[in-house]
Every structure is written in structure tokens, then in C-alpha cells.
C-alpha positions as CSV (number, residue, x, y, z in Angstrom):
1,M,-72.0,3.3,93.5
2,T,-69.0,2.3,91.3
3,Q,-65.4,3.3,91.9
4,A,-65.5,5.5,88.8
5,S,-68.7,7.3,89.8
6,A,-68.0,7.7,93.5
7,T,-67.0,11.2,94.7
8,P,-63.3,11.6,95.9
9,K,-64.6,11.9,99.5
10,A,-66.7,8.8,99.3
11,T,-63.8,6.9,97.7
12,R,-61.5,7.9,100.5
13,R,-64.1,6.8,103.1
14,Q,-64.4,3.5,101.4
15,H,-60.7,2.9,101.4
16,D,-60.4,4.1,105.0
17,R,-63.0,1.5,106.1
18,E,-61.2,-1.3,104.2
19,I,-57.8,-0.3,105.6
20,V,-59.0,-0.1,109.2
21,A,-61.0,-3.3,108.9
22,L,-57.9,-5.2,107.7
23,A,-55.1,-3.4,109.5
24,V,-56.4,-3.3,113.1
25,P,-56.9,-7.1,113.5
26,A,-53.6,-7.6,111.6
27,F,-51.8,-5.4,114.1
28,G,-53.2,-7.4,117.0
29,A,-52.0,-10.7,115.4
30,L,-48.6,-9.3,114.7
31,V,-48.1,-8.1,118.3
32,A,-49.2,-11.6,119.6
33,E,-46.3,-13.3,117.8
34,P,-43.4,-11.8,120.0
35,L,-45.6,-12.4,123.1
36,F,-44.9,-16.2,122.6
37,V,-41.2,-15.6,123.2
38,M,-41.9,-13.2,126.1
39,A,-44.1,-15.7,127.8
40,D,-41.5,-18.5,127.4
41,S,-38.8,-16.2,128.7
42,A,-40.8,-15.1,131.8
43,I,-41.5,-18.8,132.7
44,V,-38.1,-20.2,132.0
45,G,-36.3,-17.3,133.6
46,H,-37.3,-18.5,137.0
47,L,-35.5,-21.8,136.4
48,G,-32.1,-20.2,136.3
49,T,-29.8,-18.0,134.3
50,A,-28.3,-20.9,132.3
51,Q,-31.8,-22.0,131.2
52,L,-32.8,-18.5,130.2
53,A,-29.6,-18.1,128.2
54,G,-30.2,-21.4,126.4
55,L,-33.7,-20.3,125.6
56,G,-32.4,-17.0,124.3
57,I,-30.1,-18.7,121.9
58,A,-32.6,-21.3,120.7
59,S,-35.4,-18.7,120.3
60,A,-33.2,-16.4,118.2
61,L,-32.4,-19.3,115.9
62,L,-36.0,-20.4,115.6
63,T,-37.3,-16.9,115.1
64,T,-34.7,-16.4,112.3
65,A,-35.6,-19.7,110.7
66,V,-39.3,-18.9,110.7
67,S,-38.9,-15.3,109.5
68,V,-36.9,-16.5,106.5
69,F,-40.0,-18.2,105.3
70,V,-42.4,-15.3,105.8
71,F,-42.8,-15.2,102.0
72,L,-45.3,-18.1,102.6
73,A,-47.7,-15.5,104.0
74,Y,-46.8,-12.6,101.6
75,A,-46.9,-14.6,98.3
76,T,-50.0,-16.5,99.3
77,T,-51.8,-13.3,100.2
78,A,-51.2,-11.7,96.9
79,A,-52.0,-14.8,94.8
80,V,-55.3,-15.5,96.7
81,A,-56.4,-11.8,96.7
82,R,-56.0,-11.7,92.9
83,R,-58.3,-14.7,92.4
84,V,-60.8,-13.2,94.9
85,G,-60.8,-10.0,92.9
86,A,-61.4,-12.1,89.7
87,G,-64.4,-13.7,91.4
88,D,-62.9,-17.3,91.5
89,L,-63.0,-18.3,95.1
90,Q,-62.5,-22.0,94.2
91,A,-59.2,-21.2,92.5
92,A,-58.3,-18.8,95.3
93,I,-58.5,-21.5,98.0
94,R,-56.8,-24.0,95.7
95,Q,-53.9,-21.5,95.4
96,G,-53.9,-21.2,99.2
97,M,-53.7,-25.0,99.6
98,D,-50.6,-25.1,97.3
99,G,-49.0,-22.6,99.7
100,I,-49.9,-24.8,102.7
101,W,-48.5,-28.0,101.1
102,L,-45.3,-26.0,100.3
103,A,-45.1,-25.0,104.0
104,L,-45.4,-28.6,105.2
105,L,-42.6,-29.7,102.8
106,L,-40.3,-26.8,103.9
107,G,-41.1,-27.5,107.5
108,G,-40.1,-31.2,107.1
109,A,-36.9,-30.2,105.5
110,V,-36.0,-27.8,108.3
111,I,-36.7,-30.6,110.9
112,A,-34.4,-32.9,109.0
113,A,-31.7,-30.3,109.0
114,V,-32.0,-29.1,112.6
115,L,-32.3,-32.3,114.6
116,P,-28.8,-33.8,113.8
117,T,-27.0,-30.4,113.6
118,A,-28.5,-28.7,116.7
119,P,-25.2,-29.1,118.8
120,S,-23.1,-27.6,116.0
121,I,-25.5,-24.7,115.4
122,V,-25.6,-23.8,119.1
123,E,-21.8,-24.0,119.3
124,L,-21.5,-21.8,116.3
125,F,-23.5,-19.1,118.1
126,G,-21.1,-19.2,121.0
127,A,-23.2,-20.7,123.8
128,S,-21.5,-21.2,127.1
129,D,-20.9,-24.7,128.4
130,T,-23.6,-24.2,131.0
131,A,-26.2,-22.8,128.5
132,A,-25.5,-25.0,125.5
133,P,-27.3,-28.2,126.8
134,Y,-30.5,-26.2,127.5
135,A,-30.3,-24.5,124.1
136,I,-29.8,-27.9,122.3
137,T,-32.8,-29.4,124.2
138,Y,-35.1,-26.5,123.4
139,L,-34.0,-26.2,119.8
140,R,-34.5,-29.9,119.0
141,I,-37.9,-30.1,120.6
142,S,-39.1,-26.8,119.2
143,A,-38.0,-27.7,115.8
144,L,-40.9,-30.1,115.7
145,G,-43.2,-27.1,115.7
146,I,-41.6,-25.4,112.7
147,P,-43.9,-27.1,110.1
148,A,-46.9,-25.9,112.2
149,M,-45.5,-22.3,112.2
150,L,-45.0,-22.4,108.5
151,V,-48.5,-23.7,108.0
152,V,-49.7,-20.8,110.1
153,L,-47.8,-18.4,107.9
154,A,-49.3,-19.9,104.7
155,S,-52.8,-20.1,106.2
156,T,-52.6,-16.6,107.4
157,G,-51.8,-15.6,103.8
158,V,-54.8,-17.5,102.6
159,L,-57.2,-15.7,105.0
160,R,-55.6,-12.3,104.4
161,G,-56.1,-12.8,100.6
162,L,-59.7,-13.7,101.4
163,Q,-59.9,-10.2,103.1
164,D,-60.1,-11.8,106.6
165,T,-57.6,-10.6,109.2
166,R,-60.0,-11.2,112.2
167,T,-59.6,-15.0,112.2
168,P,-55.7,-14.8,112.4
169,L,-56.2,-12.4,115.4
170,Y,-58.5,-14.8,117.2
171,V,-56.2,-17.8,116.5
172,A,-53.1,-15.8,117.7
173,I,-54.8,-14.8,121.0
174,A,-56.0,-18.4,121.6
175,G,-52.5,-19.6,120.8
176,F,-50.8,-17.2,123.1
177,I,-53.1,-18.2,126.0
178,A,-52.6,-21.9,125.3
179,N,-48.9,-21.4,125.1
180,A,-48.7,-19.7,128.5
181,V,-50.9,-22.2,130.2
182,L,-49.1,-25.2,128.7
183,N,-45.7,-23.8,129.5
184,A,-46.5,-23.1,133.1
185,G,-48.1,-26.5,133.5
186,L,-45.3,-28.5,131.9
187,V,-42.4,-26.6,133.3
188,Y,-43.5,-26.4,136.9
189,G,-46.6,-28.8,137.2
190,A,-44.9,-31.7,135.3
191,D,-41.4,-30.6,136.4
192,L,-40.1,-30.9,132.9
193,G,-37.9,-27.8,133.0
194,I,-36.9,-26.1,129.8
195,A,-38.1,-29.2,127.8
196,G,-41.6,-28.5,129.2
197,S,-41.5,-25.0,127.8
198,A,-40.5,-26.3,124.4
199,W,-43.2,-29.0,124.3
200,G,-45.8,-26.5,125.5
201,T,-44.9,-24.2,122.6
202,V,-44.9,-27.0,120.1
203,I,-48.4,-28.2,121.2
204,A,-49.7,-24.6,121.0
205,Q,-48.2,-24.1,117.5
206,W,-49.8,-27.3,116.2
207,G,-53.1,-26.3,117.8
208,M,-52.9,-23.0,115.9
209,A,-52.1,-24.8,112.6
210,A,-55.0,-27.2,113.2
211,A,-57.4,-24.3,113.8
212,Y,-56.3,-22.6,110.5
213,L,-56.6,-25.9,108.6
214,V,-60.2,-26.4,109.9
215,V,-61.1,-22.9,108.5
216,V,-59.3,-23.5,105.2
217,V,-60.7,-27.0,104.7
218,R,-64.2,-25.8,105.4
219,G,-63.8,-23.1,102.8
220,A,-62.4,-25.6,100.3
221,R,-65.3,-27.9,100.7
222,K,-67.8,-25.1,100.4
223,H,-66.4,-23.9,97.1
224,G,-65.4,-27.3,95.7
225,A,-61.6,-26.8,95.9
226,S,-59.4,-29.8,95.9
227,L,-57.3,-30.5,99.0
228,R,-54.8,-32.8,97.4
229,P,-51.2,-31.7,96.7
230,D,-50.6,-30.4,93.2
231,A,-47.0,-30.5,92.1
232,A,-47.4,-27.7,89.5
233,G,-49.2,-25.5,92.0
234,I,-46.6,-26.1,94.8
235,R,-43.8,-25.4,92.3
236,A,-45.5,-22.2,91.2
237,S,-45.9,-21.1,94.9
238,A,-42.2,-21.8,95.5
239,Q,-41.2,-19.8,92.4
240,A,-43.3,-16.9,93.5
241,G,-41.7,-17.0,96.9
242,V,-38.0,-17.0,95.8
243,P,-37.8,-13.3,95.1
244,L,-39.4,-12.5,98.5
245,L,-37.0,-14.9,100.1
246,V,-34.1,-12.9,98.6
247,R,-35.7,-9.7,99.9
248,T,-36.2,-11.1,103.4
249,L,-32.6,-12.5,103.6
250,S,-31.2,-9.1,102.4
251,L,-33.1,-7.3,105.1
252,R,-31.9,-9.8,107.8
253,V,-28.3,-9.2,106.6
254,I,-28.9,-5.5,107.0
255,L,-30.0,-6.0,110.6
256,M,-27.2,-8.4,111.4
257,I,-24.6,-5.8,110.0
258,A,-26.1,-3.1,112.2
259,T,-25.9,-5.3,115.3
260,A,-22.3,-6.4,114.5
261,V,-21.3,-2.7,114.0
262,A,-23.0,-1.7,117.3
263,A,-21.1,-4.5,119.1
264,R,-17.8,-3.0,117.8
265,L,-18.6,0.4,119.3
266,G,-18.6,-0.8,122.9
267,D,-20.8,-2.3,125.6
268,A,-22.9,0.8,126.2
269,D,-23.5,1.2,122.4
270,I,-24.6,-2.4,121.8
271,A,-26.9,-2.2,124.9
272,A,-28.4,1.0,123.7
273,H,-28.7,-0.4,120.2
274,Q,-30.7,-3.3,121.4
275,I,-33.1,-1.0,123.2
276,V,-33.5,1.3,120.1
277,L,-33.8,-1.7,117.8
278,S,-36.5,-3.2,120.0
279,L,-38.5,0.0,119.8
280,W,-38.0,0.3,116.1
281,S,-39.2,-3.3,115.6
282,L,-42.3,-2.6,117.8
283,L,-43.2,0.5,115.7
284,A,-42.8,-1.6,112.6
285,F,-45.7,-3.8,113.7
286,A,-48.1,-0.8,113.4
287,L,-46.8,0.1,110.0
288,D,-46.7,-3.5,108.8
289,A,-50.4,-3.8,109.6
290,I,-51.1,-1.2,107.0
291,A,-48.8,-3.0,104.6
292,I,-50.8,-6.2,105.1
293,A,-54.0,-4.4,104.3
294,G,-52.2,-3.2,101.2
295,Q,-51.3,-6.7,100.1
296,A,-54.9,-7.8,100.4
297,I,-56.6,-4.8,98.9
298,I,-54.2,-4.2,96.0
299,G,-54.3,-7.9,95.0
300,R,-58.1,-7.8,95.0
301,Y,-58.3,-4.7,92.9
302,L,-55.8,-6.0,90.3
303,G,-57.5,-9.3,90.2
304,A,-60.8,-7.5,89.4
305,G,-59.0,-5.4,86.7
306,D,-59.7,-2.2,88.5
307,T,-56.5,-0.2,87.9
308,Q,-58.1,3.1,89.0
309,G,-59.1,1.5,92.3
310,A,-55.6,0.1,92.8
311,R,-54.0,3.5,92.3
312,Q,-56.5,5.3,94.5
313,A,-56.0,2.7,97.3
314,C,-52.3,3.0,97.0
315,R,-52.4,6.7,97.3
316,R,-54.7,6.6,100.3
317,M,-52.6,4.0,102.1
318,V,-49.5,6.1,101.6
319,E,-51.3,9.0,103.3
320,W,-52.2,6.6,106.1
321,G,-48.5,5.5,106.3
322,I,-47.3,9.1,106.6
323,A,-49.9,10.0,109.2
324,V,-49.3,7.0,111.4
325,G,-45.5,7.5,111.0
326,V,-45.8,11.1,112.2
327,A,-48.0,10.0,115.1
328,L,-45.5,7.3,116.1
329,G,-42.6,9.8,115.8
330,V,-44.2,12.2,118.2
331,L,-45.0,9.3,120.5
332,V,-41.4,8.3,120.6
333,V,-40.2,11.8,121.4
334,L,-42.7,12.3,124.2
335,S,-42.2,8.8,125.7
336,R,-38.4,8.8,125.8
337,P,-38.1,9.7,129.5
338,L,-40.6,6.9,130.4
339,F,-39.4,4.3,127.8
340,L,-35.6,4.1,128.6
341,P,-35.9,3.4,132.3
342,L,-37.9,0.3,131.5
343,F,-34.8,-1.2,129.9
344,T,-31.8,0.2,131.8
345,S,-30.8,2.3,134.8
346,D,-27.3,2.9,133.3
347,S,-27.0,6.6,132.6
348,T,-24.3,6.0,130.0
349,V,-26.6,3.6,128.0
350,K,-29.5,6.1,128.4
351,D,-27.3,9.0,127.1
352,T,-26.2,6.9,124.2
353,A,-29.7,5.8,123.2
354,L,-31.3,9.3,123.4
355,P,-30.0,10.8,120.2
356,A,-30.5,7.6,118.4
357,L,-34.2,7.6,119.5
358,V,-34.6,11.1,118.0
359,I,-33.4,9.8,114.7
360,V,-35.8,6.9,114.9
361,A,-38.6,9.3,115.7
362,L,-37.8,11.6,112.7
363,S,-37.6,8.6,110.4
364,Q,-41.0,7.2,111.1
365,P,-42.9,9.0,108.3
366,I,-40.3,7.6,105.9
367,C,-40.8,4.2,107.4
368,G,-44.5,4.6,106.9
369,V,-44.1,5.2,103.2
370,V,-41.7,2.3,102.9
371,F,-43.9,-0.3,104.6
372,V,-47.0,0.8,102.6
373,L,-45.3,0.7,99.2
374,D,-43.7,-2.6,100.1
375,G,-47.1,-4.0,100.8
376,V,-48.6,-2.5,97.7
377,L,-45.9,-4.1,95.4
378,M,-46.2,-7.4,97.3
379,G,-50.0,-7.3,96.7
380,A,-49.3,-6.7,93.0
381,G,-47.0,-9.8,92.9
382,D,-44.0,-7.6,92.1
383,G,-41.6,-9.8,94.0
384,P,-38.6,-9.7,91.5
385,Y,-38.4,-5.9,91.7
386,L,-38.6,-6.0,95.5
387,A,-35.7,-8.5,95.6
388,W,-33.5,-6.3,93.4
389,A,-34.5,-3.2,95.3
390,M,-33.5,-4.7,98.7
391,V,-30.2,-6.0,97.2
392,I,-29.4,-2.5,96.1
393,T,-30.3,-1.1,99.5
394,L,-28.0,-3.7,101.1
395,A,-25.2,-2.6,98.8
396,V,-25.6,1.0,99.8
397,F,-26.1,0.4,103.5
398,A,-23.3,-2.1,104.2
399,P,-20.3,0.3,103.4
400,A,-22.1,3.2,105.1
401,A,-22.6,1.2,108.3
402,L,-19.1,-0.4,108.2
403,L,-17.6,3.2,108.0
404,V,-19.2,4.1,111.3
405,P,-16.5,2.5,113.6
406,A,-13.7,3.8,111.4
407,L,-15.0,7.4,111.5
408,D,-15.8,7.1,115.3
409,G,-19.4,8.0,114.6
410,G,-21.0,6.1,117.5
411,L,-24.5,4.8,117.7
412,T,-26.1,8.0,116.4
413,A,-24.2,7.6,113.2
414,L,-25.2,4.0,112.9
415,W,-28.9,4.9,113.2
416,A,-28.3,7.7,110.6
417,A,-27.1,4.9,108.4
418,M,-30.2,2.9,109.2
419,T,-32.3,5.9,108.2
420,L,-30.3,6.1,105.0
421,M,-31.2,2.5,104.4
422,M,-34.9,3.4,104.7
423,V,-34.5,6.4,102.4
424,I,-33.0,4.2,99.7
425,R,-35.9,1.8,100.1
426,M,-38.4,4.6,99.9
427,L,-36.8,5.9,96.7
428,T,-36.6,2.5,95.0
429,L,-40.2,1.7,95.9
430,W,-41.5,5.2,95.0
431,L,-39.9,5.0,91.6
432,R,-41.5,1.7,90.9
433,T,-44.9,2.7,92.1
434,R,-44.7,5.9,90.0
435,S,-43.7,4.0,86.9
436,G,-47.0,2.0,86.9
437,H,-45.1,-1.2,85.8
438,W,-46.5,-2.9,88.9
439,I,-50.0,-2.6,87.6
440,V,-50.7,-6.0,86.0
441,T,-54.4,-7.1,86.1
442,G,-55.9,-10.5,86.0
443,A,-56.4,-13.6,88.2
444,T,-52.6,-14.3,87.9
445,R,-49.7,-12.0,87.3
């Protein structure tokens, strides 16, 4: 049965099966990523407060560095999915190899930058005299794993483009288990302290990268794709990633502004903000899983020249985003009495966080639409528009957020500004999707 001849009900069922098959494993892989940091924190925390503080600073820096390069996954997913849709698996894997080579080059550059400047970077972030040595040690050793993490990002993009989100889930689970075992063994068994935690993570990261490379290389050999670096292909991957880099940096600036504003509001407000932001980020994983499915599915439809299928898939995924957003919002409201005591026993912090959590709950359907449309436009390779849309969003959000302390609005007003940010994103993405300018068919955009 073709897309055109299928009944609307049959088409919805087909899209639902595709979305679930890609989104559920993607969600598991996304959740596994922060568990790395949690496992490290649990193990290092028993060494002492200074060690844990050092780990916190270094982990924040490393997480930021890696998240900046998330375009390696996004751009690769879209490019590979297009070629899959066009029926050219050899070119799809070749495209993925270009992304992996770019990841290795960027990873090497990051190592070269971090190793000599680690003390200055740690000092810039205000580490105490007792925590700084541990932060520097962890940062320098863990930097050696950054190329591996970037390879993981690019390889994940390759497999998502090939419509495979199960393998990344399996690799993420294996990596988490290996990381926990290695950390415990090297920190306590080998008595290496925080350095053992860093080495354990680096080994686990390179193990994950190796697992991905085995899968990709096997696919390259099967379909006759070259494994050698191609300057033109690497350059094309970098060019495709630049707009998504701008988008990601703009989003990071938005989150940094929100945290800086919360810090100005007082200790209770910044503590409550961290709790609310942690929950908001956790909810984002569920919605981002649908966006990842969108990247893979939309890219494949456009590569196959099926504009009707792309539009129908987009519409169905928006419905999914709204439905999941509503469910998450209800869950937040119902779980508030149970959620807050997990993070604090301070009644002032709880009272400050409660109204902000209500705003987060109400905004979840909006977030659902934003994440889905973001994934749709990424899958379409519409990076330049996404970059401009996020810059516009930043330009609107920044003055609104900076007015909060001046107007004595408190944390509730700050999260109202965060919701305004999501509304602006939704409007810019909806206008683009409605225009149809994102629909460009063919193996390349």
C-alpha cells in the first residue's frame, strides 16, 4: 500500500509505529548520558567535598564542550537519512564517515586547547583553592576522551539516519555499566582517587566509540563505501554544522542568562531554579526523543521525494508532541509533593519552586510542539533558518529575563520569561513549517 493510497487511519498507524520504534530507544540513550555524570559523582563524592567540587566544575566544563558539538549528531542524521530515502546506502555511509572524520579533527583541536589552559579555565570558573587541583586533574585527563565522545555523537547520527536507534541504546547501556565498574575499580581498587574516575570515564568513552566504529565500518564494507577521509566531504559536513552550532550556542546563552538572573534573586531562588531546571531538562529528554525520530523520518521522506509523506509525518509528530507534553504537564503537577523533598528540605526553597513548577507544567504542550518542529526542520536540513530563529529568540528573551530582578519579579517571573522564550520558538518554527519552504527533496539539500 503506497502513502498516497493508504487510508488516513492506516497512515497514522504507520507513522505511529515509526515514531515509537525510533523514539523509545532514543529516549533510553538520551537518559543514559547524564547517568555517566551521576555515577562519577556518586563514586567521587565519597572521596571528600573538595574532590566532588572539583568534579562538578570539570564535568560542567566538559558537558558544555561536548554539547556545543551536538550538531555532529543532528547534521549527520539529516544528511544520512536523505540518502537512505534516495536509496543510496553507499553514499549515506560515506556521508556518515565524513562526519566521523570531522569529529576526530574537532576532538583533537579541543585536546590541544584544553591541556595547556586547564588551570586558567578552572580559575575562571571560580574554583576554590582546595577544589582547583582536583578540577584540573579531572579536566586534563577527561579531555582525552572528548574525541571519543564526538565520534559517538557523529556515529549516533549515522545510525539514526539509517533509522537505527536501538544500537545507540545498547552502546549507551554498555558504556554506563563499564563506566561505573571502571570508576569504582580505579578510584578505590587501584587507589587513584579522582584521577581514577577520569581514566575510567575516558576508557569507557573510547570503548563506546570503538563499538560504534565497528558497526559503521561493517556497514561501509558491506555497501562498498570508502573509509578514507575526504576533504570535500569533511568541509561540507562542517558547513552544514555551522548553523546548528549557532543555534546551540544561542540556546546555551539563554540558559546561562536564566541561571545568572536566578543567582541575583537570592540563595533560595537560585537553589529552587536549579531544581526546576533539572526537572525541565529531564522532561526535555522525552520530547527530544520524538524530535530525533522526526530528524530521521523527515530526512528519509524528503530524500525519497515524498513530500506528502513528510507533511503527514510532521503533522502526526506534532500531535504526539502535544499529547506527550500534556501528559508530562499533568505528571509534574501531581508529583510536586513527592519531587521537591528529593532535592531539598528547606521550606523557603520549596515555596519558591512550587509556582515555577506550575509554569513548567503548563508550558509542556508548547515545549512538545517546539521540540518536534525543531526535529522536523533539522531532518529537512533547514539549519540556517533554525540559527536565525534561535538568535531572534535570544534577542527577545534576554531583555525580558534581565528585567526580572529590576521589577522584583522573583523566580516565577523568570520562568514566565522562559515560557515566553518557548512561545517565540514555537511561533518561528510554526511559521516556517507552515510556509513549506523547508520541503526540499532529493539526496542532498
